[in-house]
C-alpha positions in Angstrom: -43.9 -43.5 37.8 -45.6 -46.5 39.3 -45.3 -49.8 37.7 -41.9 -50.8 38.8 -43.1 -51.5 42.4 -45.1 -54.6 41.4 -44.2 -57.4 39.1 -45.5 -60.6 37.5 -49.1 -61.6 37.8 -50.1 -58.8 40.2 -48.8 -56.1 37.8 -50.6 -57.8 34.9 -53.9 -57.9 36.8 -53.6 -54.3 37.7 -53.2 -53.4 34.0 -56.0 -55.7 33.1 -58.4 -53.9 35.5 -57.3 -50.5 34.3 -57.7 -51.5 30.7 -61.2 -52.9 31.4 -62.3 -49.6 33.0 -60.8 -47.6 30.2 -62.6 -49.6 27.5 -65.9 -50.2 29.3 -66.3 -47.1 31.5 -66.9 -47.0 35.2 -67.8 -50.4 36.7 -68.6 -51.9 40.0 -66.1 -54.3 41.6 -68.3 -57.2 40.6 -68.4 -56.1 37.0 -64.7 -55.6 37.0 -64.2 -59.2 38.2 -66.5 -60.5 35.5 -64.9 -58.5 32.8 -61.3 -59.5 33.7 -62.0 -63.1 34.8 -60.5 -62.4 38.2 -62.1 -63.7 41.4 -64.2 -61.2 43.3 -61.7 -61.2 46.1 -58.7 -60.7 43.9 -60.4 -57.9 41.9 -61.5 -56.2 45.2 -58.0 -56.3 46.7 -56.3 -54.8 43.5 -59.1 -52.2 43.0 -58.7 -51.1 46.7 -54.9 -50.7 46.2 -55.4 -48.7 43.0 -57.9 -46.5 44.8 -55.4 -45.9 47.6 -52.7 -44.9 45.1 -55.1 -42.5 43.3 -55.1 -44.4 40.0 -58.8 -45.1 40.3 -61.6 -43.2 42.1 -65.0 -44.0 43.4 -68.1 -42.4 41.8 -71.4 -41.7 43.5 -73.2 -44.7 44.6 -75.9 -45.9 42.2 -79.3 -46.7 43.8 -82.8 -47.4 42.6 -82.0 -50.1 40.0 -82.4 -53.8 40.1 -80.4 -55.4 42.9 -78.2 -53.8 45.6 -76.8 -50.3 45.3 -73.2 -50.3 44.0 -70.3 -47.9 43.7 -68.9 -47.4 40.2 -65.1 -47.4 39.9 -63.6 -45.1 37.3 -60.2 -43.9 36.2 -58.9 -40.9 38.1 -58.1 -38.3 35.4 -55.3 -37.0 37.7 -54.1 -40.5 38.3 -51.5 -40.2 35.5 -50.4 -37.8 32.8 -48.4 -38.1 29.7 -46.6 -35.6 27.4 -46.6 -35.8 23.6 -44.2 -33.9 21.3 -44.5 -33.7 17.6 -41.4 -32.5 15.7 -42.4 -31.8 12.2 -41.1 -30.2 9.0 -43.4 -27.1 9.5 -44.1 -27.0 13.3 -43.4 -28.4 16.7 -46.4 -29.3 18.9 -46.7 -30.5 22.4 -49.7 -31.6 24.5 -50.2 -32.8 28.0 -53.0 -35.3 28.5 -54.5 -36.8 31.6 -55.3 -40.4 32.4 -58.4 -40.3 30.3 -56.5 -39.0 27.3 -58.1 -35.5 27.6 -55.9 -32.6 26.6 -54.9 -30.5 29.7 -52.8 -28.0 27.8 -51.0 -27.6 24.5 -48.3 -25.5 22.8 -47.3 -25.1 19.1 -44.6 -23.2 17.2 -44.6 -23.0 13.4 -41.5 -22.2 11.3 -40.4 -22.0 7.7 -37.7 -24.7 8.2 -37.1 -27.4 10.9 -33.6 -26.3 11.9 -32.4 -28.5 14.7 -30.7 -25.7 16.6 -34.1 -24.0 16.9 -36.4 -26.9 17.1 -34.8 -28.9 19.9 -34.8 -25.9 22.3 -38.4 -25.1 21.3 -39.5 -28.7 22.1 -37.8 -28.5 25.5 -39.4 -25.2 26.3 -42.9 -26.4 25.3 -42.5 -29.5 27.4 -41.3 -27.6 30.5 -44.2 -25.1 30.1 -46.7 -28.0 30.0 -45.2 -29.8 32.9 -45.4 -26.5 34.9 -49.2 -26.6 34.4 -49.2 -29.4 36.9 -47.2 -27.4 39.4 -45.5 -29.4 42.2 -48.3 -31.9 42.4 -47.4 -35.5 41.9 -44.5 -35.2 39.5 -44.2 -39.0 39.8 -47.5 -39.3 37.9 -46.0 -38.5 34.5 -46.0 -41.8 32.6 -43.4 -40.5 30.1 -42.9 -38.5 27.0 -43.7 -39.7 23.5 -42.0 -38.0 20.6 -43.4 -38.3 17.1 -41.1 -37.2 14.2 -40.3 -38.2 10.7 -37.2 -40.4 10.1 -34.2 -39.1 8.3 -35.3 -35.5 8.7 -31.9 -34.3 7.3 -32.5 -35.9 3.9 -35.3 -33.6 2.8 -33.9 -30.1 2.7 -34.2 -29.6 -1.1 -37.8 -30.8 -1.1 -38.6 -28.2 1.5 -37.1 -25.5 -0.7 -33.9 -25.2 1.4 -30.3 -25.3 0.3 -28.6 -28.8 0.2 -27.3 -29.7 3.6 -29.5 -27.1 5.5 -30.9 -29.8 7.7 -27.6 -31.6 8.4 -27.8 -30.5 12.0 -30.2 -33.4 12.6 -27.5 -35.9 11.6 -26.5 -37.9 14.6 -28.8 -36.2 17.1 -30.1 -38.4 19.9 -33.5 -36.7 20.1 -34.8 -39.0 22.9 -31.6 -38.8 24.8 -31.4 -35.0 24.7 -35.0 -34.7 25.8 -34.5 -37.2 28.6 -31.6 -35.3 29.9 -33.5 -32.0 29.7 -36.7 -33.2 31.2 -35.6 -36.0 33.6 -38.4 -38.2 32.2 -38.4 -41.4 30.1 -38.7 -40.5 26.4 -39.7 -42.8 23.6 -39.3 -41.9 19.9 -41.9 -42.9 17.3 -42.3 -42.4 13.6 -44.7 -39.6 13.3 -47.2 -41.4 11.0 -47.1 -44.5 13.2 -48.0 -42.3 16.2 -50.9 -40.9 14.2 -52.0 -44.4 13.4 -51.8 -45.2 17.1 -54.1 -42.2 17.9 -56.6 -43.4 15.4 -56.6 -46.9 17.0 -56.9 -45.6 20.5 -59.0 -42.5 20.2 -60.6 -42.6 16.8 -63.3 -44.7 15.1 -62.0 -45.5 11.7 -59.8 -48.6 12.5 -62.4 -51.1 13.5 -60.8 -54.1 11.8 -57.9 -56.3 12.4 -55.7 -55.1 9.5 -55.4 -51.7 8.0 -53.0 -49.4 6.1 -53.1 -45.9 7.6 -52.0 -43.1 5.4 -51.2 -39.6 6.9 -51.2 -36.8 4.4 -48.6 -34.5 6.1 -46.2 -32.1 4.7 -44.6 -35.3 3.4 -46.9 -38.4 3.2 -46.3 -41.2 5.7 -48.1 -44.3 7.0 -48.7 -46.8 9.7 -49.7 -50.5 9.7 -52.2 -52.5 11.8 -51.8 -56.3 11.7 -53.8 -58.7 13.9 -55.4 -55.7 15.6 -52.1 -54.3 16.7 -49.9 -51.4 15.7 -46.9 -53.0 13.8 -43.8 -50.8 13.8 -41.4 -53.3 12.3 -38.1 -54.6 13.6 -36.4 -51.4 12.6 -39.4 -49.2 13.8 -40.0 -48.0 10.2 -42.9 -50.2 8.9 -45.4 -48.8 6.3 -43.7 -45.4 5.9 -45.1 -45.6 2.4 -43.6 -42.3 1.1 -40.5 -44.0 -0.5 -42.6 -46.4 -2.5 -41.4 -46.2 -6.1 -43.7 -44.9 -8.8 -43.8 -45.5 -12.5 -42.2 -42.2 -13.6 -38.4 -41.5 -13.4 -36.3 -38.5 -12.4 -33.7 -36.8 -14.5 -31.1 -39.5 -13.4 -33.3 -42.3 -14.6 -34.3 -43.4 -11.1 -37.9 -44.3 -10.2 -39.7 -41.4 -8.6 -41.2 -41.9 -5.1 -44.8 -41.5 -3.8 -43.6 -38.7 -1.5 -43.1 -36.5 -4.5 -46.6 -36.8 -5.8 -49.0 -37.2 -2.8 -47.5 -35.0 -0.1 -49.2 -31.8 1.0 -46.1 -29.8 0.4 -46.8 -30.1 -3.4 -50.2 -28.7 -2.9 -48.8 -25.9 -0.7 -46.2 -25.0 -3.3 -48.8 -25.1 -6.1 -51.1 -22.7 -4.1 -48.1 -20.4 -3.5 -47.3 -20.4 -7.2 -50.8 -19.3 -8.0 -50.3 -16.3 -5.7 -52.3 -17.8 -2.8 -51.2 -18.4 0.8 -50.8 -22.2 0.7 -50.0 -22.7 4.4 -52.9 -20.5 5.5 -55.4 -22.3 3.2 -54.3 -25.8 4.2 -54.2 -25.0 7.9 -57.7 -23.6 7.7 -56.8 -20.1 8.9 -57.9 -18.8 5.4 -60.8 -20.3 3.5 -60.2 -21.5 0.0 -61.6 -19.6 -2.9 -62.4 -20.8 -6.5 -58.7 -20.3 -7.4 -57.6 -22.5 -4.5 -60.2 -25.1 -5.4 -58.9 -25.3 -9.0 -55.3 -25.8 -7.7 -56.5 -28.5 -5.3 -58.3 -30.4 -8.1 -55.2 -30.4 -10.2 -53.1 -31.7 -7.3 -55.8 -34.3 -6.5 -55.6 -35.8 -10.0 -51.9 -36.6 -9.5 -52.1 -37.5 -5.9 -55.0 -39.9 -6.3 -53.4 -41.7 -9.2 -50.1 -42.1 -7.2 -52.0 -43.2 -4.1 -54.0 -45.7 -6.0 -50.8 -47.4 -7.3 -49.3 -47.4 -3.8 -52.4 -48.8 -2.1 -52.8 -51.6 -4.7 -49.1 -52.5 -4.4 -49.4 -52.5 -0.6 -52.5 -54.7 -0.7 -50.7 -57.2 -2.9 -48.2 -57.8 0.0 -50.6 -57.7 3.0 -54.3 -58.1 2.5 -55.5 -55.1 4.4 -59.2 -54.9 5.1 -59.2 -51.1 5.2 -57.1 -48.1 4.1 -57.6 -45.1 6.3 -56.7 -41.6 4.9 -56.2 -38.7 7.3 -53.8 -35.7 7.7 -53.6 -32.0 7.2 -56.3 -31.5 4.6 -59.6 -30.1 5.6 -62.4 -32.7 5.8 -63.9 -31.5 2.6 -60.7 -31.7 0.6 -59.8 -35.0 2.3 -63.1 -36.6 1.4 -62.8 -35.4 -2.2 -59.4 -37.0 -2.5 -60.8 -40.3 -1.1 -63.5 -40.3 -3.8 -60.9 -39.7 -6.5 -58.7 -42.4 -5.0 -61.6 -44.9 -5.1 -62.2 -44.1 -8.7 -58.5 -44.5 -9.6 -58.3 -47.8 -7.9 -61.2 -49.1 -10.0 -59.0 -48.7 -13.0 -56.5 -51.3 -11.8 -56.6 -55.0 -12.5 -57.1 -56.4 -8.9 -57.5 -60.0 -9.8 -56.0 -62.1 -7.0 -56.3 -59.3 -4.4 -58.6 -59.4 -1.4 -61.1 -56.5 -1.4 -60.4 -53.5 0.8 -62.3 -50.3 1.6 -61.0 -46.8 1.8 -62.3 -44.5 4.6 -61.5 -41.2 6.2 -59.6 -41.0 9.5 -61.4 -39.3 12.4 -58.8 -37.2 14.1 -57.1 -34.9 11.6 -54.0 -32.8 12.0 -53.5 -33.5 15.7 -53.2 -37.2 15.2 -49.4 -37.3 15.4 -49.0 -35.4 18.6 -52.0 -37.1 20.2 -50.6 -40.5 19.4 -47.2 -39.5 20.9 -49.0 -38.5 24.1 -51.2 -41.6 24.3 -48.5 -44.2 23.7 -46.7 -43.7 27.0 -50.0 -44.2 28.9 -50.5 -47.4 26.9 -47.0 -48.6 27.6 -47.4 -47.9 31.3 -50.9 -49.3 31.9 -51.9 -51.7 29.2 -51.8 -55.5 29.6 -50.2 -55.6 26.1 -47.2 -53.4 26.6 -45.4 -54.3 23.4 -47.9 -53.2 20.8 -51.0 -51.1 20.8 -53.9 -53.5 20.4 -56.9 -52.0 18.6 -59.2 -50.4 21.2 -61.5 -48.0 19.4 -63.2 -46.7 22.5 -60.2 -46.5 24.8 -59.6 -42.8 24.6 -62.6 -41.7 22.6 -63.4 -38.9 25.0 -60.1 -37.2 24.3 -61.2 -36.6 20.7 -64.8 -35.7 21.3 -63.9 -33.0 23.8 -61.2 -31.2 21.8 
């Protein structure tokens, strides 16, 4: 992939121009120069080089307005691609996105248990199938592969209804290394909820502030953190996972229970199954909820909202988030009901000394994790800020609106 053939200021300015077009849309060379602060000559030279490389493309000349006709310069959708893989406790997903973040193709496999001996070959197969969609054209235009998966996957066999040790196959697996060897592409591993947070920042519209706590209601609850307008992953790449946060109640051994046991979608799924309903089908939307399912959901919500309220207030006492964003596997109606219940539960806390924060719904939904995994390699390859994902709420907006 390009990027290693230039260095220093020239490489930075290339990324600056690409970022400006991504955020502002097609622009003339003069507009690019003004937006980036480059001289007209410097901007023109770099734009011409990127046009020759196929990273940018010219649109039809605009005539009839005030001033001279001009030619808008846009990102070339075929200028770069990226692959995202989500390895989850219930499914493996993969998507191929173009330079605009639009989904070119997707694959998904569901399973009752995330056994490594089945999941890893499935991930490789999906990735190869998606790469084959491009055919022999420009294999060097793949920015990389992002993998979103929960940490310590082997620790949660009992919670998934599996025998103890059933997921021990994940112990010691170098997921990124194995995928790199199989695909011959650079692979970067991300916490799945952090990847979802990245998708909301880059392609959604709910993180429009400089600090936010992002909560993804997956099979197991997880989270991400935005500080100073940037995705913060932590020194050990495990920031704001939120699920292990201790709760007030204790287990049979006297240890504090964790949020993951009260506000994860798996508890809702299990409760629906116990009521004789198809929990996975109802939560996935393939089967509409009836009155019985609604009653189960309301009982789950009472517990989940109370636990989330304690967790969000505790988190806000450490970092004064402006906003808490809730997204995940729930349907929009159920998610919004949970948010209303969460707001009500928070009102019952003494918040003296805390800064105010608002609670809003995310805008992407179940695909946030795999979409974030796909967008992050494009960001790393082409953004001026290659270390952290700076908040850019319009950067990949088209990718969500067209799905």
